[in-house]
PDB file of N, CA, C and O in Angstrom:
ATOM      1  N   MET A   1       6.768   6.744   0.959  1.00  0.00           N
ATOM      2  CA  MET A   1       5.590   6.641   0.117  1.00  0.00           C
ATOM      3  C   MET A   1       5.833   5.535  -0.912  1.00  0.00           C
ATOM      4  O   MET A   1       6.958   5.319  -1.364  1.00  0.00           O
ATOM      5  N   ILE A   2       4.755   4.845  -1.266  1.00  0.00           N
ATOM      6  CA  ILE A   2       4.847   3.835  -2.317  1.00  0.00           C
ATOM      7  C   ILE A   2       3.948   4.254  -3.482  1.00  0.00           C
ATOM      8  O   ILE A   2       2.921   4.908  -3.298  1.00  0.00           O
ATOM      9  N   GLU A   3       4.361   3.862  -4.667  1.00  0.00           N
ATOM     10  CA  GLU A   3       3.625   4.214  -5.880  1.00  0.00           C
ATOM     11  C   GLU A   3       2.603   3.125  -6.198  1.00  0.00           C
ATOM     12  O   GLU A   3       2.928   1.938  -6.228  1.00  0.00           O
ATOM     13  N   VAL A   4       1.354   3.555  -6.435  1.00  0.00           N
ATOM     14  CA  VAL A   4       0.300   2.650  -6.878  1.00  0.00           C
ATOM     15  C   VAL A   4      -0.375   3.269  -8.090  1.00  0.00           C
ATOM     16  O   VAL A   4      -0.214   4.458  -8.365  1.00  0.00           O
ATOM     17  N   ASN A   5      -1.130   2.456  -8.809  1.00  0.00           N
ATOM     18  CA  ASN A   5      -1.802   2.940 -10.015  1.00  0.00           C
ATOM     19  C   ASN A   5      -3.310   2.898  -9.833  1.00  0.00           C
ATOM     20  O   ASN A   5      -3.891   1.845  -9.574  1.00  0.00           O
ATOM     21  N   ARG A   6      -3.935   4.070  -9.974  1.00  0.00           N
ATOM     22  CA  ARG A   6      -5.393   4.155  -9.884  1.00  0.00           C
ATOM     23  C   ARG A   6      -6.004   3.451 -11.095  1.00  0.00           C
ATOM     24  O   ARG A   6      -5.304   3.168 -12.067  1.00  0.00           O
ATOM     25  N   LEU A   7      -7.282   3.172 -11.043  1.00  0.00           N
ATOM     26  CA  LEU A   7      -7.954   2.492 -12.149  1.00  0.00           C
ATOM     27  C   LEU A   7      -7.914   3.294 -13.440  1.00  0.00           C
ATOM     28  O   LEU A   7      -7.926   2.719 -14.529  1.00  0.00           O
ATOM     29  N   ASP A   8      -7.867   4.626 -13.328  1.00  0.00           N
ATOM     30  CA  ASP A   8      -7.811   5.478 -14.524  1.00  0.00           C
ATOM     31  C   ASP A   8      -6.397   5.597 -15.090  1.00  0.00           C
ATOM     32  O   ASP A   8      -6.169   6.334 -16.049  1.00  0.00           O
ATOM     33  N   GLY A   9      -5.434   4.861 -14.486  1.00  0.00           N
ATOM     34  CA  GLY A   9      -4.062   4.864 -14.981  1.00  0.00           C
ATOM     35  C   GLY A   9      -3.157   5.892 -14.335  1.00  0.00           C
ATOM     36  O   GLY A   9      -1.945   5.866 -14.553  1.00  0.00           O
ATOM     37  N   LYS A  10      -3.712   6.792 -13.549  1.00  0.00           N
ATOM     38  CA  LYS A  10      -2.891   7.810 -12.898  1.00  0.00           C
ATOM     39  C   LYS A  10      -2.060   7.192 -11.780  1.00  0.00           C
ATOM     40  O   LYS A  10      -2.497   6.281 -11.077  1.00  0.00           O
ATOM     41  N   VAL A  11      -0.847   7.719 -11.641  1.00  0.00           N
ATOM     42  CA  VAL A  11       0.050   7.279 -10.575  1.00  0.00           C
ATOM     43  C   VAL A  11      -0.346   8.016  -9.303  1.00  0.00           C
ATOM     44  O   VAL A  11      -0.636   9.212  -9.329  1.00  0.00           O
ATOM     45  N   TYR A  12      -0.355   7.296  -8.201  1.00  0.00           N
ATOM     46  CA  TYR A  12      -0.771   7.828  -6.911  1.00  0.00           C
ATOM     47  C   TYR A  12       0.256   7.365  -5.891  1.00  0.00           C
ATOM     48  O   TYR A  12       0.744   6.238  -5.972  1.00  0.00           O
ATOM     49  N   TRP A  13       0.585   8.213  -4.942  1.00  0.00           N
ATOM     50  CA  TRP A  13       1.555   7.861  -3.906  1.00  0.00           C
ATOM     51  C   TRP A  13       0.831   7.726  -2.580  1.00  0.00           C
ATOM     52  O   TRP A  13       0.030   8.585  -2.209  1.00  0.00           O
ATOM     53  N   VAL A  14       1.116   6.637  -1.862  1.00  0.00           N
ATOM     54  CA  VAL A  14       0.423   6.315  -0.618  1.00  0.00           C
ATOM     55  C   VAL A  14       1.444   6.104   0.490  1.00  0.00           C
ATOM     56  O   VAL A  14       2.490   5.491   0.273  1.00  0.00           O
ATOM     57  N   ASN A  15       1.138   6.608   1.666  1.00  0.00           N
ATOM     58  CA  ASN A  15       1.967   6.344   2.837  1.00  0.00           C
ATOM     59  C   ASN A  15       1.601   4.943   3.332  1.00  0.00           C
ATOM     60  O   ASN A  15       0.491   4.740   3.824  1.00  0.00           O
ATOM     61  N   PRO A  16       2.512   3.974   3.211  1.00  0.00           N
ATOM     62  CA  PRO A  16       2.175   2.599   3.585  1.00  0.00           C
ATOM     63  C   PRO A  16       1.878   2.425   5.071  1.00  0.00           C
ATOM     64  O   PRO A  16       1.236   1.448   5.458  1.00  0.00           O
ATOM     65  N   HIS A  17       2.336   3.360   5.912  1.00  0.00           N
ATOM     66  CA  HIS A  17       2.050   3.269   7.345  1.00  0.00           C
ATOM     67  C   HIS A  17       0.608   3.642   7.651  1.00  0.00           C
ATOM     68  O   HIS A  17       0.128   3.424   8.764  1.00  0.00           O
ATOM     69  N   MET A  18      -0.080   4.202   6.670  1.00  0.00           N
ATOM     70  CA  MET A  18      -1.467   4.616   6.872  1.00  0.00           C
ATOM     71  C   MET A  18      -2.474   3.611   6.301  1.00  0.00           C
ATOM     72  O   MET A  18      -3.682   3.835   6.377  1.00  0.00           O
ATOM     73  N   ILE A  19      -1.981   2.506   5.731  1.00  0.00           N
ATOM     74  CA  ILE A  19      -2.876   1.479   5.188  1.00  0.00           C
ATOM     75  C   ILE A  19      -3.359   0.603   6.335  1.00  0.00           C
ATOM     76  O   ILE A  19      -2.563   0.000   7.055  1.00  0.00           O
ATOM     77  N   GLU A  20      -4.677   0.544   6.493  1.00  0.00           N
ATOM     78  CA  GLU A  20      -5.260  -0.292   7.543  1.00  0.00           C
ATOM     79  C   GLU A  20      -5.515  -1.700   7.031  1.00  0.00           C
ATOM     80  O   GLU A  20      -5.240  -2.679   7.725  1.00  0.00           O
ATOM     81  N   SER A  21      -6.052  -1.801   5.791  1.00  0.00           N
ATOM     82  CA  SER A  21      -6.345  -3.119   5.231  1.00  0.00           C
ATOM     83  C   SER A  21      -6.391  -3.045   3.716  1.00  0.00           C
ATOM     84  O   SER A  21      -6.479  -1.967   3.127  1.00  0.00           O
ATOM     85  N   MET A  22      -6.327  -4.235   3.094  1.00  0.00           N
ATOM     86  CA  MET A  22      -6.441  -4.364   1.643  1.00  0.00           C
ATOM     87  C   MET A  22      -7.485  -5.430   1.367  1.00  0.00           C
ATOM     88  O   MET A  22      -7.539  -6.453   2.049  1.00  0.00           O
ATOM     89  N   GLU A  23      -8.321  -5.180   0.350  1.00  0.00           N
ATOM     90  CA  GLU A  23      -9.342  -6.153  -0.032  1.00  0.00           C
ATOM     91  C   GLU A  23      -9.371  -6.251  -1.548  1.00  0.00           C
ATOM     92  O   GLU A  23      -9.456  -5.240  -2.246  1.00  0.00           O
ATOM     93  N   SER A  24      -9.300  -7.476  -2.050  1.00  0.00           N
ATOM     94  CA  SER A  24      -9.303  -7.711  -3.493  1.00  0.00           C
ATOM     95  C   SER A  24     -10.669  -8.243  -3.904  1.00  0.00           C
ATOM     96  O   SER A  24     -11.084  -9.312  -3.456  1.00  0.00           O
ATOM     97  N   ASN A  25     -11.375  -7.487  -4.769  1.00  0.00           N
ATOM     98  CA  ASN A  25     -12.727  -7.902  -5.147  1.00  0.00           C
ATOM     99  C   ASN A  25     -13.214  -7.276  -6.451  1.00  0.00           C
ATOM    100  O   ASN A  25     -14.101  -6.435  -6.299  1.00  0.00           O
ATOM    101  N   PRO A  26     -12.833  -7.503  -7.646  1.00  0.00           N
ATOM    102  CA  PRO A  26     -11.552  -8.047  -8.061  1.00  0.00           C
ATOM    103  C   PRO A  26     -10.438  -7.005  -8.033  1.00  0.00           C
ATOM    104  O   PRO A  26      -9.264  -7.367  -7.957  1.00  0.00           O
ATOM    105  N   ASP A  27     -10.786  -5.698  -8.093  1.00  0.00           N
ATOM    106  CA  ASP A  27      -9.752  -4.664  -7.974  1.00  0.00           C
ATOM    107  C   ASP A  27      -9.352  -4.551  -6.508  1.00  0.00           C
ATOM    108  O   ASP A  27     -10.130  -4.886  -5.615  1.00  0.00           O
ATOM    109  N   LEU A  28      -8.153  -4.083  -6.274  1.00  0.00           N
ATOM    110  CA  LEU A  28      -7.648  -3.972  -4.910  1.00  0.00           C
ATOM    111  C   LEU A  28      -8.103  -2.656  -4.289  1.00  0.00           C
ATOM    112  O   LEU A  28      -7.880  -1.583  -4.850  1.00  0.00           O
ATOM    113  N   THR A  29      -8.739  -2.750  -3.134  1.00  0.00           N
ATOM    114  CA  THR A  29      -9.181  -1.572  -2.397  1.00  0.00           C
ATOM    115  C   THR A  29      -8.332  -1.442  -1.141  1.00  0.00           C
ATOM    116  O   THR A  29      -8.281  -2.346  -0.306  1.00  0.00           O
ATOM    117  N   LEU A  30      -7.665  -0.294  -1.026  1.00  0.00           N
ATOM    118  CA  LEU A  30      -6.903   0.017   0.182  1.00  0.00           C
ATOM    119  C   LEU A  30      -7.804   0.830   1.095  1.00  0.00           C
ATOM    120  O   LEU A  30      -8.398   1.819   0.665  1.00  0.00           O
ATOM    121  N   THR A  31      -7.908   0.425   2.338  1.00  0.00           N
ATOM    122  CA  THR A  31      -8.620   1.219   3.330  1.00  0.00           C
ATOM    123  C   THR A  31      -7.564   1.861   4.209  1.00  0.00           C
ATOM    124  O   THR A  31      -6.742   1.179   4.821  1.00  0.00           O
ATOM    125  N   MET A  32      -7.600   3.184   4.262  1.00  0.00           N
ATOM    126  CA  MET A  32      -6.614   3.928   5.021  1.00  0.00           C
ATOM    127  C   MET A  32      -7.099   4.114   6.455  1.00  0.00           C
ATOM    128  O   MET A  32      -8.289   3.961   6.730  1.00  0.00           O
ATOM    129  N   LEU A  33      -6.194   4.441   7.365  1.00  0.00           N
ATOM    130  CA  LEU A  33      -6.560   4.664   8.761  1.00  0.00           C
ATOM    131  C   LEU A  33      -7.600   5.773   8.908  1.00  0.00           C
ATOM    132  O   LEU A  33      -8.365   5.779   9.872  1.00  0.00           O
ATOM    133  N   SER A  34      -7.633   6.702   7.970  1.00  0.00           N
ATOM    134  CA  SER A  34      -8.599   7.802   7.997  1.00  0.00           C
ATOM    135  C   SER A  34     -10.001   7.338   7.603  1.00  0.00           C
ATOM    136  O   SER A  34     -10.977   8.064   7.787  1.00  0.00           O
ATOM    137  N   GLY A  35     -10.092   6.113   7.053  1.00  0.00           N
ATOM    138  CA  GLY A  35     -11.372   5.609   6.564  1.00  0.00           C
ATOM    139  C   GLY A  35     -11.529   5.758   5.055  1.00  0.00           C
ATOM    140  O   GLY A  35     -12.427   5.167   4.455  1.00  0.00           O
ATOM    141  N   LYS A  36     -10.645   6.554   4.445  1.00  0.00           N
ATOM    142  CA  LYS A  36     -10.691   6.747   2.996  1.00  0.00           C
ATOM    143  C   LYS A  36     -10.356   5.437   2.297  1.00  0.00           C
ATOM    144  O   LYS A  36      -9.484   4.691   2.744  1.00  0.00           O
ATOM    145  N   LYS A  37     -11.051   5.163   1.202  1.00  0.00           N
ATOM    146  CA  LYS A  37     -10.797   3.963   0.409  1.00  0.00           C
ATOM    147  C   LYS A  37     -10.215   4.374  -0.936  1.00  0.00           C
ATOM    148  O   LYS A  37     -10.673   5.333  -1.559  1.00  0.00           O
ATOM    149  N   ILE A  38      -9.194   3.631  -1.378  1.00  0.00           N
ATOM    150  CA  ILE A  38      -8.537   3.900  -2.650  1.00  0.00           C
ATOM    151  C   ILE A  38      -8.550   2.608  -3.454  1.00  0.00           C
ATOM    152  O   ILE A  38      -8.023   1.591  -3.003  1.00  0.00           O
ATOM    153  N   VAL A  39      -9.148   2.641  -4.644  1.00  0.00           N
ATOM    154  CA  VAL A  39      -9.194   1.467  -5.506  1.00  0.00           C
ATOM    155  C   VAL A  39      -8.057   1.578  -6.509  1.00  0.00           C
ATOM    156  O   VAL A  39      -7.910   2.591  -7.192  1.00  0.00           O
ATOM    157  N   ILE A  40      -7.247   0.511  -6.589  1.00  0.00           N
ATOM    158  CA  ILE A  40      -6.053   0.540  -7.434  1.00  0.00           C
ATOM    159  C   ILE A  40      -5.973  -0.700  -8.318  1.00  0.00           C
ATOM    160  O   ILE A  40      -6.646  -1.702  -8.078  1.00  0.00           O
ATOM    161  N   LYS A  41      -5.127  -0.605  -9.355  1.00  0.00           N
ATOM    162  CA  LYS A  41      -4.887  -1.717 -10.282  1.00  0.00           C
ATOM    163  C   LYS A  41      -3.899  -2.739  -9.739  1.00  0.00           C
ATOM    164  O   LYS A  41      -3.956  -3.911 -10.109  1.00  0.00           O
ATOM    165  N   ASN A  42      -3.009  -2.315  -8.881  1.00  0.00           N
ATOM    166  CA  ASN A  42      -1.941  -3.181  -8.381  1.00  0.00           C
ATOM    167  C   ASN A  42      -2.503  -4.433  -7.714  1.00  0.00           C
ATOM    168  O   ASN A  42      -3.610  -4.427  -7.177  1.00  0.00           O
ATOM    169  N   SER A  43      -1.719  -5.501  -7.761  1.00  0.00           N
ATOM    170  CA  SER A  43      -2.100  -6.732  -7.072  1.00  0.00           C
ATOM    171  C   SER A  43      -1.713  -6.614  -5.599  1.00  0.00           C
ATOM    172  O   SER A  43      -0.842  -5.816  -5.256  1.00  0.00           O
ATOM    173  N   PRO A  44      -2.350  -7.399  -4.722  1.00  0.00           N
ATOM    174  CA  PRO A  44      -1.953  -7.375  -3.312  1.00  0.00           C
ATOM    175  C   PRO A  44      -0.472  -7.726  -3.137  1.00  0.00           C
ATOM    176  O   PRO A  44       0.220  -7.119  -2.320  1.00  0.00           O
ATOM    177  N   GLU A  45       0.008  -8.704  -3.906  1.00  0.00           N
ATOM    178  CA  GLU A  45       1.410  -9.112  -3.823  1.00  0.00           C
ATOM    179  C   GLU A  45       2.346  -7.969  -4.185  1.00  0.00           C
ATOM    180  O   GLU A  45       3.392  -7.796  -3.559  1.00  0.00           O
ATOM    181  N   ASP A  46       1.970  -7.183  -5.204  1.00  0.00           N
ATOM    182  CA  ASP A  46       2.773  -6.041  -5.626  1.00  0.00           C
ATOM    183  C   ASP A  46       2.840  -4.994  -4.514  1.00  0.00           C
ATOM    184  O   ASP A  46       3.914  -4.471  -4.215  1.00  0.00           O
ATOM    185  N   VAL A  47       1.709  -4.694  -3.909  1.00  0.00           N
ATOM    186  CA  VAL A  47       1.672  -3.695  -2.839  1.00  0.00           C
ATOM    187  C   VAL A  47       2.487  -4.174  -1.635  1.00  0.00           C
ATOM    188  O   VAL A  47       3.236  -3.394  -1.047  1.00  0.00           O
ATOM    189  N   ILE A  48       2.347  -5.439  -1.268  1.00  0.00           N
ATOM    190  CA  ILE A  48       3.112  -5.989  -0.145  1.00  0.00           C
ATOM    191  C   ILE A  48       4.606  -5.899  -0.423  1.00  0.00           C
ATOM    192  O   ILE A  48       5.378  -5.520   0.458  1.00  0.00           O
ATOM    193  N   GLU A  49       5.021  -6.245  -1.642  1.00  0.00           N
ATOM    194  CA  GLU A  49       6.435  -6.156  -2.013  1.00  0.00           C
ATOM    195  C   GLU A  49       6.931  -4.718  -1.940  1.00  0.00           C
ATOM    196  O   GLU A  49       8.049  -4.473  -1.485  1.00  0.00           O
ATOM    197  N   LYS A  50       6.114  -3.766  -2.382  1.00  0.00           N
ATOM    198  CA  LYS A  50       6.499  -2.353  -2.315  1.00  0.00           C
ATOM    199  C   LYS A  50       6.616  -1.885  -0.871  1.00  0.00           C
ATOM    200  O   LYS A  50       7.506  -1.100  -0.544  1.00  0.00           O
ATOM    201  N   ILE A  51       5.726  -2.360  -0.004  1.00  0.00           N
ATOM    202  CA  ILE A  51       5.782  -1.987   1.411  1.00  0.00           C
ATOM    203  C   ILE A  51       7.056  -2.546   2.045  1.00  0.00           C
ATOM    204  O   ILE A  51       7.744  -1.841   2.783  1.00  0.00           O
ATOM    205  N   ILE A  52       7.368  -3.806   1.758  1.00  0.00           N
ATOM    206  CA  ILE A  52       8.581  -4.424   2.299  1.00  0.00           C
ATOM    207  C   ILE A  52       9.819  -3.665   1.828  1.00  0.00           C
ATOM    208  O   ILE A  52      10.711  -3.373   2.625  1.00  0.00           O
ATOM    209  N   SER A  53       9.874  -3.345   0.536  1.00  0.00           N
ATOM    210  CA  SER A  53      11.005  -2.609  -0.020  1.00  0.00           C
ATOM    211  C   SER A  53      11.134  -1.230   0.628  1.00  0.00           C
ATOM    212  O   SER A  53      12.236  -0.804   0.973  1.00  0.00           O
ATOM    213  N   TYR A  54      10.019  -0.542   0.792  1.00  0.00           N
ATOM    214  CA  TYR A  54      10.012   0.784   1.419  1.00  0.00           C
ATOM    215  C   TYR A  54      10.526   0.707   2.853  1.00  0.00           C
ATOM    216  O   TYR A  54      11.348   1.523   3.268  1.00  0.00           O
ATOM    217  N   ARG A  55      10.040  -0.273   3.603  1.00  0.00           N
ATOM    218  CA  ARG A  55      10.440  -0.412   5.001  1.00  0.00           C
ATOM    219  C   ARG A  55      11.933  -0.732   5.116  1.00  0.00           C
ATOM    220  O   ARG A  55      12.603  -0.239   6.024  1.00  0.00           O
ATOM    221  N   LYS A  56      12.456  -1.553   4.204  1.00  0.00           N
ATOM    222  CA  LYS A  56      13.896  -1.825   4.199  1.00  0.00           C
ATOM    223  C   LYS A  56      14.680  -0.559   3.888  1.00  0.00           C
ATOM    224  O   LYS A  56      15.724  -0.299   4.486  1.00  0.00           O
ATOM    225  N   LYS A  57      14.166   0.226   2.946  1.00  0.00           N
ATOM    226  CA  LYS A  57      14.857   1.455   2.527  1.00  0.00           C
ATOM    227  C   LYS A  57      14.968   2.456   3.676  1.00  0.00           C
ATOM    228  O   LYS A  57      15.984   3.139   3.810  1.00  0.00           O
ATOM    229  N   ILE A  58      13.925   2.543   4.508  1.00  0.00           N
ATOM    230  CA  ILE A  58      13.964   3.518   5.600  1.00  0.00           C
ATOM    231  C   ILE A  58      14.504   2.918   6.897  1.00  0.00           C
ATOM    232  O   ILE A  58      14.550   3.592   7.926  1.00  0.00           O
ATOM    233  N   GLY A  59      14.915   1.636   6.842  1.00  0.00           N
ATOM    234  CA  GLY A  59      15.571   1.030   7.992  1.00  0.00           C
ATOM    235  C   GLY A  59      14.661   0.354   8.985  1.00  0.00           C
ATOM    236  O   GLY A  59      15.074   0.088  10.114  1.00  0.00           O
ATOM    237  N   ILE A  60      13.437   0.070   8.600  1.00  0.00           N
ATOM    238  CA  ILE A  60      12.528  -0.672   9.483  1.00  0.00           C
ATOM    239  C   ILE A  60      12.559  -2.119   9.023  1.00  0.00           C
ATOM    240  O   ILE A  60      12.278  -2.417   7.862  1.00  0.00           O
ATOM    241  N   ASN A  61      12.900  -3.012   9.935  1.00  0.00           N
ATOM    242  CA  ASN A  61      12.970  -4.429   9.567  1.00  0.00           C
ATOM    243  C   ASN A  61      12.429  -5.289  10.690  1.00  0.00           C
ATOM    244  O   ASN A  61      11.603  -4.831  11.480  1.00  0.00           O
ATOM    245  N   SER A  62      12.879  -6.515  10.772  1.00  0.00           N
ATOM    246  CA  SER A  62      12.351  -7.459  11.758  1.00  0.00           C
ATOM    247  C   SER A  62      12.714  -7.122  13.195  1.00  0.00           C
ATOM    248  O   SER A  62      12.241  -7.787  14.117  1.00  0.00           O
ATOM    249  N   GLU A  63      13.541  -6.106  13.407  1.00  0.00           N
ATOM    250  CA  GLU A  63      13.936  -5.723  14.763  1.00  0.00           C
ATOM    251  C   GLU A  63      13.098  -4.565  15.292  1.00  0.00           C
ATOM    252  O   GLU A  63      13.579  -3.778  16.107  1.00  0.00           O
ATOM    253  N   GLU A  64      11.853  -4.451  14.840  1.00  0.00           N
ATOM    254  CA  GLU A  64      10.967  -3.377  15.281  1.00  0.00           C
ATOM    255  C   GLU A  64      10.585  -3.556  16.747  1.00  0.00           C
ATOM    256  O   GLU A  64      10.554  -4.672  17.267  1.00  0.00           O
ATOM    257  N   VAL A  65      10.303  -2.455  17.387  1.00  0.00           N
ATOM    258  CA  VAL A  65       9.790  -2.475  18.758  1.00  0.00           C
ATOM    259  C   VAL A  65       8.282  -2.584  18.662  1.00  0.00           C
ATOM    260  O   VAL A  65       7.636  -1.783  17.987  1.00  0.00           O
ATOM    261  N   LEU A  66       7.729  -3.564  19.331  1.00  0.00           N
ATOM    262  CA  LEU A  66       6.268  -3.773  19.287  1.00  0.00           C
ATOM    263  C   LEU A  66       5.570  -3.058  20.399  1.00  0.00           C
ATOM    264  O   LEU A  66       4.346  -3.129  20.506  1.00  0.00           O
TER     265      LEU A  66
END
């Protein structure tokens, strides 16, 4: 799980494997595989960095099976 910040300042934890897309307009909206949308304060770069860090932590890297 990665930590993101909702617009109201509350901390929210998201499973990065369930993120389908991100759209910045101007706040960042995460669209989950379920169709649920989550609007957050984090920048796209911040979320991408958190996803990369999370994937390294759990051992998923460039040697993934496609």
